[in-house]
DRENTORKOL-3810 file (N, C-alpha, C; in nm, 4 decimals):
REM DRENTORKOL-3810
@n.u->17.0883; n.v->7.1748; n.w->15.4413; ca.u->17.2124; ca.v->7.2379; ca.w->15.4806; c.u->17.3255; c.v->7.1361; c.w->15.4716
@n.u->17.4413; n.v->7.1826; n.w->15.4302; ca.u->17.5590; ca.v->7.0968; ca.w->15.4200; c.u->17.6654; c.v->7.1477; c.w->15.5166
@n.u->17.7435; n.v->7.0564; n.w->15.5689; ca.u->17.8549; ca.v->7.0959; ca.w->15.6552; c.u->17.9804; c.v->7.0223; c.w->15.6096
@n.u->18.0949; n.v->7.0863; n.w->15.6319; ca.u->18.2248; ca.v->7.0305; ca.w->15.5948; c.u->18.3163; c.v->7.0448; c.w->15.7141
@n.u->18.3692; n.v->6.9333; n.w->15.7612; ca.u->18.4555; ca.v->6.9358; ca.w->15.8787; c.u->18.6012; c.v->6.9228; c.w->15.8372
@n.u->18.6831; n.v->7.0143; n.w->15.8882; ca.u->18.8274; ca.v->7.0095; ca.w->15.8693; c.u->18.8913; c.v->7.0247; c.w->16.0065
@n.u->18.9821; n.v->6.9344; n.w->16.0389; ca.u->19.0496; ca.v->6.9367; ca.w->16.1680; c.u->19.1959; c.v->6.9744; c.w->16.1487
@n.u->19.2519; n.v->7.0376; n.w->16.2492; ca.u->19.3906; ca.v->7.0816; ca.w->16.2431; c.u->19.4619; c.v->7.0401; c.w->16.3706
@n.u->19.5827; n.v->6.9828; n.w->16.3528; ca.u->19.6632; ca.v->6.9429; ca.w->16.4679; c.u->19.8026; c.v->7.0036; c.w->16.4521
@n.u->19.8456; n.v->7.0777; n.w->16.5523; ca.u->19.9796; ca.v->7.1352; ca.w->16.5531; c.u->20.0803; c.v->7.0220; c.w->16.5651
@n.u->20.1879; n.v->7.0273; n.w->16.4819; ca.u->20.2882; ca.v->6.9207; ca.w->16.4830; c.u->20.4258; c.v->6.9701; c.w->16.5258
@n.u->20.4367; n.v->7.0976; n.w->16.5586; ca.u->20.5644; ca.v->7.1521; ca.w->16.6038; c.u->20.6061; c.v->7.2712; c.w->16.5209
@n.u->20.6956; n.v->7.3514; n.w->16.5786; ca.u->20.7440; ca.v->7.4730; ca.w->16.5143; c.u->20.6265; c.v->7.5535; c.w->16.4584
@n.u->20.6268; n.v->7.5829; n.w->16.3311; ca.u->20.5207; ca.v->7.6612; ca.w->16.2672; c.u->20.4402; c.v->7.5758; c.w->16.1710
@n.u->20.4134; n.v->7.4493; n.w->16.2067; ca.u->20.3450; ca.v->7.3544; ca.w->16.1182; c.u->20.2282; c.v->7.2868; c.w->16.1874
@n.u->20.1410; n.v->7.2357; n.w->16.1024; ca.u->20.0302; ca.v->7.1544; ca.w->16.1481; c.u->19.9852; c.v->7.0615; c.w->16.0367
@n.u->19.8866; n.v->6.9786; n.w->16.0671; ca.u->19.8318; ca.v->6.8856; ca.w->15.9679; c.u->19.6806; c.v->6.9025; c.w->15.9655
@n.u->19.6284; n.v->6.9251; n.w->15.8449; ca.u->19.4843; ca.v->6.9307; ca.w->15.8231; c.u->19.4336; c.v->6.7916; c.w->15.7899
@n.u->19.3147; n.v->6.7612; n.w->15.8393; ca.u->19.2516; ca.v->6.6340; ca.w->15.8050; c.u->19.1007; c.v->6.6524; c.w->15.8071
@n.u->19.0326; n.v->6.5551; n.w->15.7522; ca.u->18.8877; ca.v->6.5525; ca.w->15.7560; c.u->18.8449; c.v->6.4082; c.w->15.7766
@n.u->18.7413; n.v->6.3861; n.w->15.8554; ca.u->18.6969; ca.v->6.2492; ca.w->15.8773; c.u->18.6415; c.v->6.1817; c.w->15.7520
@n.u->18.6147; n.v->6.2589; n.w->15.6471; ca.u->18.5580; ca.v->6.2011; ca.w->15.5250; c.u->18.6579; c.v->6.1977; c.w->15.4089
@n.u->18.7843; n.v->6.2355; n.w->15.4334; ca.u->18.8853; ca.v->6.2369; ca.w->15.3274; c.u->19.0049; c.v->6.1501; c.w->15.3662
@n.u->19.0646; n.v->6.0821; n.w->15.2693; ca.u->19.1718; ca.v->5.9870; ca.w->15.3017; c.u->19.3094; c.v->6.0499; c.w->15.3267
@n.u->19.3356; n.v->6.1714; n.w->15.2759; ca.u->19.4695; ca.v->6.2277; ca.w->15.2868; c.u->19.4736; c.v->6.3477; c.w->15.3795
@n.u->19.5857; n.v->6.3624; n.w->15.4467; ca.u->19.6109; ca.v->6.4798; ca.w->15.5277; c.u->19.6928; c.v->6.5795; c.w->15.4464
@n.u->19.6871; n.v->6.7072; n.w->15.4853; ca.u->19.7643; ca.v->6.8118; ca.w->15.4191; c.u->19.8471; c.v->6.8827; c.w->15.5248
@n.u->19.9783; n.v->6.8842; n.w->15.5042; ca.u->20.0650; ca.v->6.9567; ca.w->15.5954; c.u->20.0564; c.v->7.1059; c.w->15.5618
@n.u->20.0451; n.v->7.1891; n.w->15.6644; ca.u->20.0352; ca.v->7.3334; ca.w->15.6470; c.u->20.1360; c.v->7.4020; c.w->15.7384
@n.u->20.1776; n.v->7.5220; n.w->15.6971; ca.u->20.2753; ca.v->7.5960; ca.w->15.7771; c.u->20.2673; c.v->7.7444; c.w->15.7472
@n.u->20.3312; n.v->7.8218; n.w->15.8325; ca.u->20.3501; ca.v->7.9643; ca.w->15.8063; c.u->20.4357; c.v->7.9764; c.w->15.6801
@n.u->20.3968; n.v->8.0638; n.w->15.5856; ca.u->20.4762; ca.v->8.0759; ca.w->15.4626; c.u->20.6134; c.v->8.1375; c.w->15.4904
@n.u->20.7114; n.v->8.1117; n.w->15.4039; ca.u->20.8476; ca.v->8.1583; ca.w->15.4262; c.u->20.8637; c.v->8.3100; c.w->15.4257
@n.u->20.7643; n.v->8.3823; n.w->15.3750; ca.u->20.7715; ca.v->8.5286; ca.w->15.3721; c.u->20.7542; c.v->8.5907; c.w->15.5109
@n.u->20.7085; n.v->8.5123; n.w->15.6067; ca.u->20.6840; ca.v->8.5611; ca.w->15.7414; c.u->20.7897; c.v->8.5049; c.w->15.8367
@n.u->20.8080; n.v->8.5687; n.w->15.9523; ca.u->20.9097; ca.v->8.5203; ca.w->16.0477; c.u->20.8898; c.v->8.3726; c.w->16.0820
@n.u->20.9983; n.v->8.2991; n.w->16.0757; ca.u->21.0032; ca.v->8.1559; ca.w->16.1053; c.u->20.9155; c.v->8.0723; c.w->16.0121
@n.u->20.8791; n.v->8.1295; n.w->15.8969; ca.u->20.7997; ca.v->8.0564; ca.w->15.7981; c.u->20.8792; c.v->7.9420; c.w->15.7385
@n.u->20.8084; n.v->7.8520; n.w->15.6742; ca.u->20.8701; ca.v->7.7299; ca.w->15.6237; c.u->20.8439; c.v->7.7138; c.w->15.4746
@n.u->20.9476; n.v->7.6784; n.w->15.4008; ca.u->20.9354; ca.v->7.6570; ca.w->15.2563; c.u->20.8821; c.v->7.5174; c.w->15.2258
@n.u->20.8210; n.v->7.5055; n.w->15.1098; ca.u->20.7809; ca.v->7.3748; ca.w->15.0601; c.u->20.6592; c.v->7.3135; c.w->15.1266
@n.u->20.5832; n.v->7.3932; n.w->15.2010; ca.u->20.4639; ca.v->7.3423; ca.w->15.2694; c.u->20.3473; c.v->7.4355; c.w->15.2374
@n.u->20.2302; n.v->7.3792; n.w->15.2161; ca.u->20.1109; ca.v->7.4593; ca.w->15.1887; c.u->20.0872; c.v->7.5571; c.w->15.3036
@n.u->20.0560; n.v->7.6819; n.w->15.2674; ca.u->20.0277; ca.v->7.7858; ca.w->15.3669; c.u->19.8784; c.v->7.8182; c.w->15.3658
@n.u->19.8298; n.v->7.8912; n.w->15.4667; ca.u->19.6899; ca.v->7.9352; ca.w->15.4622; c.u->19.6598; c.v->8.0164; c.w->15.3367
@n.u->19.7574; n.v->8.0954; n.w->15.2902; ca.u->19.7379; ca.v->8.1755; ca.w->15.1700; c.u->19.7216; c.v->8.0869; c.w->15.0471
@n.u->19.8035; n.v->7.9817; n.w->15.0367; ca.u->19.7877; ca.v->7.8859; ca.w->14.9263; c.u->19.6492; c.v->7.8214; c.w->14.9300
@n.u->19.6085; n.v->7.7793; n.w->15.0477; ca.u->19.4793; ca.v->7.7115; ca.w->15.0604; c.u->19.3630; c.v->7.8053; c.w->15.0292
@n.u->19.3760; n.v->7.9317; n.w->15.0683; ca.u->19.2711; ca.v->8.0297; ca.w->15.0417; c.u->19.2514; c.v->8.0481; c.w->14.8918
@n.u->19.3610; n.v->8.0758; n.w->14.8207; ca.u->19.3496; ca.v->8.0973; ca.w->14.6766; c.u->19.3136; c.v->7.9666; c.w->14.6053
@n.u->19.3582; n.v->7.8536; n.w->14.6587; ca.u->19.3209; ca.v->7.7235; ca.w->14.6006; c.u->19.1709; c.v->7.6984; c.w->14.6149
@n.u->19.1122; n.v->7.7410; n.w->14.7250; ca.u->18.9685; ca.v->7.7186; ca.w->14.7420; c.u->18.8885; c.v->7.7991; c.w->14.6400
@n.u->18.9323; n.v->7.9213; n.w->14.6099; ca.u->18.8638; ca.v->8.0013; ca.w->14.5086; c.u->18.8821; c.v->7.9383; c.w->14.3704
@n.u->19.0045; n.v->7.8960; n.w->14.3400; ca.u->19.0335; ca.v->7.8378; ca.w->14.2090; c.u->18.9600; c.v->7.7050; c.w->14.1884
@n.u->18.9587; n.v->7.6207; n.w->14.2902; ca.u->18.8900; ca.v->7.4922; ca.w->14.2747; c.u->18.7385; c.v->7.5097; c.w->14.2709
@n.u->18.6879; n.v->7.6125; n.w->14.3382; ca.u->18.5450; ca.v->7.6420; ca.w->14.3292; c.u->18.5095; c.v->7.6889; c.w->14.1884
@n.u->18.5985; n.v->7.7674; n.w->14.1275; ca.u->18.5757; ca.v->7.8091; ca.w->13.9889; c.u->18.5626; c.v->7.6861; c.w->13.8993
@n.u->18.6526; n.v->7.5907; n.w->13.9161; ca.u->18.6472; ca.v->7.4678; ca.w->13.8356; c.u->18.5162; c.v->7.3924; c.w->13.8572
@n.u->18.4805; n.v->7.3668; n.w->13.9818; ca.u->18.3610; ca.v->7.2850; ca.w->14.0062; c.u->18.2340; c.v->7.3560; c.w->13.9592
@n.u->18.2303; n.v->7.4885; n.w->13.9737; ca.u->18.1141; ca.v->7.5637; ca.w->13.9260; c.u->18.1102; c.v->7.5644; c.w->13.7737
@n.u->18.2265; n.v->7.5821; n.w->13.7099; ca.u->18.2340; ca.v->7.5782; ca.w->13.5635; c.u->18.1869; c.v->7.4424; c.w->13.5116
@n.u->18.2316; n.v->7.3350; n.w->13.5730; ca.u->18.1920; ca.v->7.2013; ca.w->13.5267; c.u->18.0410; c.v->7.1836; c.w->13.5314
@n.u->17.9785; n.v->7.2337; n.w->13.6368; ca.u->17.8335; ca.v->7.2236; ca.w->13.6503; c.u->17.7619; c.v->7.3080; c.w->13.5450
@n.u->17.8035; n.v->7.4336; n.w->13.5318; ca.u->17.7368; ca.v->7.5228; ca.w->13.4366; c.u->17.7624; c.v->7.4775; c.w->13.2924
@n.u->17.8846; n.v->7.4352; n.w->13.2622; ca.u->17.9155; ca.v->7.3866; ca.w->13.1267; c.u->17.8297; c.v->7.2650; c.w->13.0924
@n.u->17.8158; n.v->7.1727; n.w->13.1874; ca.u->17.7332; ca.v->7.0543; ca.w->13.1625; c.u->17.5869; c.v->7.0933; c.w->13.1409
@n.u->17.5346; n.v->7.1797; n.w->13.2284; ca.u->17.3954; ca.v->7.2224; ca.w->13.2146; c.u->17.3716; c.v->7.3018; c.w->13.0872
@n.u->17.4747; n.v->7.3721; n.w->13.0391; ca.u->17.4648; ca.v->7.4522; ca.w->12.9170; c.u->17.5027; c.v->7.3741; c.w->12.7919
@n.u->17.5420; n.v->7.2499; n.w->12.8123; ca.u->17.5861; ca.v->7.1636; ca.w->12.7028; c.u->17.7045; c.v->7.2230; c.w->12.6266
@n.u->17.7948; n.v->7.2886; n.w->12.7016; ca.u->17.9182; ca.v->7.3394; ca.w->12.6423; c.u->18.0194; c.v->7.2262; c.w->12.6409
@n.u->18.0663; n.v->7.1928; n.w->12.5238; ca.u->18.1722; ca.v->7.0923; ca.w->12.5129; c.u->18.3059; c.v->7.1640; c.w->12.5256
@n.u->18.3993; n.v->7.1011; n.w->12.5956; ca.u->18.5337; ca.v->7.1556; ca.w->12.6040; c.u->18.6333; c.v->7.0414; c.w->12.6085
@n.u->18.7534; n.v->7.0689; n.w->12.5629; ca.u->18.8578; ca.v->6.9683; ca.w->12.5527; c.u->18.9418; c.v->6.9654; c.w->12.6794
@n.u->18.9719; n.v->7.0846; n.w->12.7330; ca.u->19.0524; ca.v->7.0910; ca.w->12.8550; c.u->19.0247; c.v->7.2193; c.w->12.9309
@n.u->19.0571; n.v->7.2139; n.w->13.0595; ca.u->19.0434; ca.v->7.3288; ca.w->13.1488; c.u->19.1608; c.v->7.3245; c.w->13.2446
@n.u->19.2298; n.v->7.4346; n.w->13.2568; ca.u->19.3304; ca.v->7.4489; ca.w->13.3616; c.u->19.3272; c.v->7.5940; c.w->13.4051
@n.u->19.3681; n.v->7.6198; n.w->13.5269; ca.u->19.3587; ca.v->7.7552; ca.w->13.5774; c.u->19.4741; c.v->7.7860; c.w->13.6710
@n.u->19.5371; n.v->7.8983; n.w->13.6478; ca.u->19.6419; ca.v->7.9494; ca.w->13.7359; c.u->19.5774; c.v->8.0549; c.w->13.8253
@n.u->19.6100; n.v->8.0517; n.w->13.9532; ca.u->19.5553; ca.v->8.1524; ca.w->14.0435; c.u->19.6673; c.v->8.2086; c.w->14.1305
@n.u->19.6582; n.v->8.3373; n.w->14.1560; ca.u->19.7536; ca.v->8.4033; ca.w->14.2448; c.u->19.6768; c.v->8.4979; c.w->14.3357
@n.u->19.7377; n.v->8.5285; n.w->14.4486; ca.u->19.6787; ca.v->8.6292; ca.w->14.5354; c.u->19.7869; c.v->8.7283; c.w->14.5759
@n.u->19.7429; n.v->8.8506; n.w->14.5985; ca.u->19.8330; ca.v->8.9560; ca.w->14.6431; c.u->19.8094; c.v->8.9805; c.w->14.7908
@n.u->19.9180; n.v->8.9824; n.w->14.8681; ca.u->19.9113; ca.v->9.0121; ca.w->15.0103; c.u->19.9755; c.v->9.1485; c.w->15.0317
@n.u->19.9031; n.v->9.2400; n.w->15.0932; ca.u->19.9516; ca.v->9.3749; ca.w->15.1201; c.u->19.9276; c.v->9.4107; c.w->15.2659
@n.u->20.0029; n.v->9.5076; n.w->15.3119; ca.u->19.9845; ca.v->9.5627; ca.w->15.4454; c.u->19.8856; c.v->9.6779; c.w->15.4342
@n.u->19.7680; n.v->9.6633; n.w->15.4935; ca.u->19.6627; ca.v->9.7636; ca.w->15.4883; c.u->19.6243; c.v->9.8002; c.w->15.6308
@n.u->19.6372; n.v->9.9267; n.w->15.6638; ca.u->19.6053; ca.v->9.9756; ca.w->15.7990; c.u->19.6770; c.v->9.8947; c.w->15.9066
@n.u->19.8020; n.v->9.8610; n.w->15.8794; ca.u->19.8834; ca.v->9.7899; ca.w->15.9771; c.u->19.8574; c.v->9.6404; c.w->15.9867
@n.u->19.7728; n.v->9.5857; n.w->15.8981; ca.u->19.7412; ca.v->9.4428; ca.w->15.9005; c.u->19.7650; c.v->9.3827; c.w->15.7630
@n.u->19.8217; n.v->9.2619; n.w->15.7601; ca.u->19.8354; ca.v->9.1914; ca.w->15.6331; c.u->19.6985; c.v->9.1412; c.w->15.5891
@n.u->19.6695; n.v->9.1600; n.w->15.4624; ca.u->19.5432; ca.v->9.1115; ca.w->15.4084; c.u->19.5623; c.v->9.0717; c.w->15.2620
@n.u->19.4799; n.v->8.9808; n.w->15.2168; ca.u->19.4799; ca.v->8.9435; ca.w->15.0755; c.u->19.3914; c.v->9.0456; c.w->15.0053
@n.u->19.4529; n.v->9.1259; n.w->14.9174; ca.u->19.3812; ca.v->9.2362; ca.w->14.8541; c.u->19.3239; c.v->9.2011; c.w->14.7178
@n.u->19.3761; n.v->9.0981; n.w->14.6543; ca.u->19.3257; ca.v->9.0618; ca.w->14.5218; c.u->19.3608; c.v->8.9172; c.w->14.4901
@n.u->19.2679; n.v->8.8509; n.w->14.4234; ca.u->19.2907; ca.v->8.7171; ca.w->14.3699; c.u->19.2739; c.v->8.7265; c.w->14.2189
@n.u->19.3710; n.v->8.6721; n.w->14.1458; ca.u->19.3649; ca.v->8.6723; ca.w->14.0000; c.u->19.3493; c.v->8.5279; c.w->13.9535
@n.u->19.2438; n.v->8.5031; n.w->13.8783; ca.u->19.2162; ca.v->8.3713; ca.w->13.8227; c.u->19.2401; c.v->8.3765; c.w->13.6728
@n.u->19.3225; n.v->8.2847; n.w->13.6234; ca.u->19.3543; ca.v->8.2804; ca.w->13.4809; c.u->19.3205; c.v->8.1426; c.w->13.4239
@n.u->19.1907; n.v->8.1164; n.w->13.4043; ca.u->19.1540; ca.v->7.9876; ca.w->13.3452; c.u->19.1858; c.v->7.9847; c.w->13.1962
@n.u->19.2311; n.v->7.8692; n.w->13.1510; ca.u->19.2568; ca.v->7.8466; ca.w->13.0094; c.u->19.1679; c.v->7.7295; c.w->12.9678
@n.u->19.0773; n.v->7.7571; n.w->12.8750; ca.u->18.9805; ca.v->7.6572; ca.w->12.8314; c.u->19.0002; c.v->7.6320; c.w->12.6827
@n.u->19.0113; n.v->7.5061; n.w->12.6462; ca.u->19.0202; ca.v->7.4677; ca.w->12.5057; c.u->18.8868; c.v->7.4054; c.w->12.4679
@n.u->18.8278; n.v->7.4598; n.w->12.3621; ca.u->18.6982; ca.v->7.4107; ca.w->12.3162; c.u->18.7136; c.v->7.3513; c.w->12.1768
@n.u->18.6241; n.v->7.2590; n.w->12.1380; ca.u->18.6286; ca.v->7.2061; ca.w->12.0016; c.u->18.5884; c.v->7.3146; c.w->11.9011
@n.u->18.6259; n.v->7.2934; n.w->11.7780; ca.u->18.5970; ca.v->7.3873; ca.w->11.6708; c.u->18.4466; c.v->7.4155; c.w->11.6585
@n.u->18.3643; n.v->7.3183; n.w->11.6973; ca.u->18.2189; ca.v->7.3328; ca.w->11.6847; c.u->18.1580; c.v->7.4276; c.w->11.7882
@n.u->18.2330; n.v->7.4651; n.w->11.8897; ca.u->18.1812; ca.v->7.5510; ca.w->11.9958; c.u->18.2197; c.v->7.6971; c.w->11.9706
@n.u->18.1477; n.v->7.7888; n.w->12.0336; ca.u->18.1720; ca.v->7.9316; ca.w->12.0140; c.u->18.2533; c.v->7.9879; c.w->12.1313
@n.u->18.3654; n.v->8.0546; n.w->12.1032; ca.u->18.4488; ca.v->8.1116; ca.w->12.2091; c.u->18.3746; c.v->8.2105; c.w->12.2992
@n.u->18.2878; n.v->8.2943; n.w->12.2418; ca.u->18.2142; ca.v->8.3909; ca.w->12.3234; c.u->18.1230; c.v->8.3212; c.w->12.4244
@n.u->18.0676; n.v->8.2099; n.w->12.3853; ca.u->17.9801; ca.v->8.1336; ca.w->12.4755; c.u->18.0613; c.v->8.0737; c.w->12.5900
@n.u->18.1784; n.v->8.0199; n.w->12.5582; ca.u->18.2656; ca.v->7.9646; ca.w->12.6628; c.u->18.3090; c.v->8.0745; c.w->12.7594
@n.u->18.3398; n.v->8.1922; n.w->12.7061; ca.u->18.3789; ca.v->8.3048; ca.w->12.7918; c.u->18.2637; c.v->8.3443; c.w->12.8834
@n.u->18.1441; n.v->8.3491; n.w->12.8293; ca.u->18.0262; ca.v->8.3830; ca.w->12.9097; c.u->18.0060; c.v->8.2800; c.w->13.0218
@n.u->18.0249; n.v->8.1542; n.w->12.9916; ca.u->18.0041; ca.v->8.0491; ca.w->13.0916; c.u->18.1096; c.v->8.0565; c.w->13.2019
@n.u->18.2345; n.v->8.0861; n.w->13.1686; ca.u->18.3360; ca.v->8.0978; ca.w->13.2746; c.u->18.3095; c.v->8.2224; c.w->13.3592
@n.u->18.2603; n.v->8.3288; n.w->13.2994; ca.u->18.2252; ca.v->8.4488; ca.w->13.3757; c.u->18.1073; c.v->8.4209; c.w->13.4686
@n.u->18.0081; n.v->8.3487; n.w->13.4202; ca.u->17.8950; ca.v->8.3083; ca.w->13.5053; c.u->17.9434; c.v->8.2212; c.w->13.6202
@n.u->18.0396; n.v->8.1347; n.w->13.5924; ca.u->18.0931; ca.v->8.0438; ca.w->13.6933; c.u->18.1594; c.v->8.1213; c.w->13.8062
@n.u->18.2383; n.v->8.2229; n.w->13.7720; ca.u->18.3043; ca.v->8.3020; ca.w->13.8760; c.u->18.2012; c.v->8.3750; c.w->13.9604
@n.u->18.0984; n.v->8.4290; n.w->13.8970; ca.u->17.9945; ca.v->8.5022; ca.w->13.9707; c.u->17.9091; c.v->8.4100; c.w->14.0582
@n.u->17.9017; n.v->8.2814; n.w->14.0221; ca.u->17.8175; ca.v->8.1860; ca.w->14.0953; c.u->17.8933; c.v->8.1058; c.w->14.1996
@n.u->18.0231; n.v->8.1173; n.w->14.2048; ca.u->18.1058; ca.v->8.0373; ca.w->14.2961; c.u->18.0750; c.v->8.0725; c.w->14.4416
@n.u->18.0414; n.v->7.9742; n.w->14.5228; ca.u->18.0040; ca.v->8.0022; ca.w->14.6616; c.u->18.1223; c.v->8.0524; c.w->14.7454
@n.u->18.2424; n.v->8.0112; n.w->14.7117; ca.u->18.3592; ca.v->8.0597; ca.w->14.7855; c.u->18.3841; c.v->8.2058; c.w->14.7507
@n.u->18.3826; n.v->8.2391; n.w->14.6223; ca.u->18.4013; ca.v->8.3788; ca.w->14.5804; c.u->18.2958; c.v->8.4693; c.w->14.6426
@n.u->18.1737; n.v->8.4213; n.w->14.6485; ca.u->18.0653; ca.v->8.5017; ca.w->14.7039; c.u->18.0745; c.v->8.5174; c.w->14.8552
@n.u->18.1553; n.v->8.4351; n.w->14.9207; ca.u->18.1662; ca.v->8.4402; ca.w->15.0659; c.u->18.2798; c.v->8.5298; c.w->15.1156
@n.u->18.3593; n.v->8.5829; n.w->15.0246; ca.u->18.4750; ca.v->8.6620; ca.w->15.0667; c.u->18.4647; c.v->8.8052; c.w->15.0153
@n.u->18.5360; n.v->8.8958; n.w->15.0814; ca.u->18.5330; ca.v->9.0360; ca.w->15.0399; c.u->18.6482; c.v->9.0727; c.w->14.9468
@n.u->18.7432; n.v->8.9839; n.w->14.9277; ca.u->18.8592; ca.v->9.0088; ca.w->14.8428; c.u->18.8172; c.v->9.0285; c.w->14.6976
@n.u->18.8781; n.v->9.1248; n.w->14.6314; ca.u->18.8535; ca.v->9.1474; ca.w->14.4897; c.u->18.9053; c.v->9.0279; c.w->14.4100
@n.u->18.8227; n.v->8.9793; n.w->14.3179; ca.u->18.8629; ca.v->8.8681; ca.w->14.2311; c.u->18.8621; c.v->8.9184; c.w->14.0874
@n.u->18.9748; n.v->8.9008; n.w->14.0219; ca.u->18.9872; ca.v->8.9415; ca.w->13.8819; c.u->18.9977; c.v->8.8154; c.w->13.7963
@n.u->18.9068; n.v->8.8033; n.w->13.7012; ca.u->18.9023; ca.v->8.6878; ca.w->13.6107; c.u->18.9649; c.v->8.7265; c.w->13.4780
@n.u->19.0652; n.v->8.6495; n.w->13.4349; ca.u->19.1339; ca.v->8.6742; ca.w->13.3077; c.u->19.1338; c.v->8.5456; c.w->13.2251
@n.u->19.0181; n.v->8.5099; n.w->13.1676; ca.u->19.0093; ca.v->8.3827; ca.w->13.0940; c.u->19.0777; c.v->8.3885; c.w->12.9579
@n.u->19.1278; n.v->8.2748; n.w->12.9172; ca.u->19.1787; ca.v->8.2553; ca.w->12.7811; c.u->19.1016; c.v->8.1383; c.w->12.7218
@n.u->19.0407; n.v->8.1627; n.w->12.6071; ca.u->18.9633; ca.v->8.0596; ca.w->12.5395; c.u->19.0358; c.v->8.0262; c.w->12.4091
@n.u->19.0633; n.v->7.8994; n.w->12.3884; ca.u->19.1296; ca.v->7.8539; ca.w->12.2666; c.u->19.0377; c.v->7.7570; c.w->12.1938
@n.u->19.0404; n.v->7.7649; n.w->12.0624; ca.u->18.9664; ca.v->7.6699; ca.w->11.9799; c.u->19.0647; c.v->7.5605; c.w->11.9407
@n.u->19.0253; n.v->7.4354; n.w->11.9632; ca.u->19.1125; ca.v->7.3214; ca.w->11.9374; c.u->19.1704; c.v->7.3238; c.w->11.7968
@n.u->19.2979; n.v->7.2990; n.w->11.7878; ca.u->19.3750; ca.v->7.2890; ca.w->11.6642; c.u->19.4031; c.v->7.4224; c.w->11.5963
@n.u->19.3295; n.v->7.5268; n.w->11.6287; ca.u->19.3561; ca.v->7.6527; ca.w->11.5611; c.u->19.4336; c.v->7.7489; c.w->11.6511
@n.u->19.4302; n.v->7.7268; n.w->11.7820; ca.u->19.4978; ca.v->7.8118; ca.w->11.8791; c.u->19.4713; c.v->7.9597; c.w->11.8566
@n.u->19.3434; n.v->7.9937; n.w->11.8365; ca.u->19.3025; ca.v->8.1335; ca.w->11.8253; c.u->19.2612; c.v->8.1800; c.w->11.9645
@n.u->19.3259; n.v->8.2841; n.w->12.0133; ca.u->19.2870; ca.v->8.3418; ca.w->12.1420; c.u->19.1638; c.v->8.4275; c.w->12.1220
@n.u->19.0752; n.v->8.4280; n.w->12.2203; ca.u->18.9544; ca.v->8.5075; ca.w->12.2146; c.u->18.9897; c.v->8.6549; c.w->12.1920
@n.u->19.0965; n.v->8.7041; n.w->12.2509; ca.u->19.1364; ca.v->8.8439; ca.w->12.2351; c.u->19.1789; c.v->8.8765; c.w->12.0929
@n.u->19.2114; n.v->8.7753; n.w->12.0116; ca.u->19.2508; ca.v->8.7970; ca.w->11.8719; c.u->19.1316; c.v->8.8022; c.w->11.7774
@n.u->19.0129; n.v->8.7697; n.w->11.8294; ca.u->18.8938; ca.v->8.7695; ca.w->11.7444; c.u->18.8447; c.v->8.9111; c.w->11.7246
@n.u->18.7792; n.v->8.9400; n.w->11.6113; ca.u->18.7284; ca.v->9.0761; ca.w->11.5848; c.u->18.6167; c.v->9.1131; c.w->11.6801
END
């Protein structure tokens, strides 16, 4: 069994600081500006939530790609979440993950797409939440910039 400790200390107004005894940096967090007395320019719980799903996608992809011997040139991913009022309560109703993977010419785009799809399904954070996650991968072949959606 593994455990991860994160501590939070209120610092005033609508802010706090996250820390962990095993990590060197603290993260300032606050109520987002969309809510009463929210603060701009500071990580919110919503940012951290969607970041945990996105970073889990990356770490799971790296593991599966290595085990599958998939070579890739680069990986980056944009993630967003939608917050809606449902039954009188704010909730995150959807997370959209848009990974962009560049592979060498020697690799197959369909295989890279399959591996990123496996990664999303295997992510422990994604599997722990009830929020709908929509994966919209883009696979590019190095130097040719062919999108997977443009292939026959």
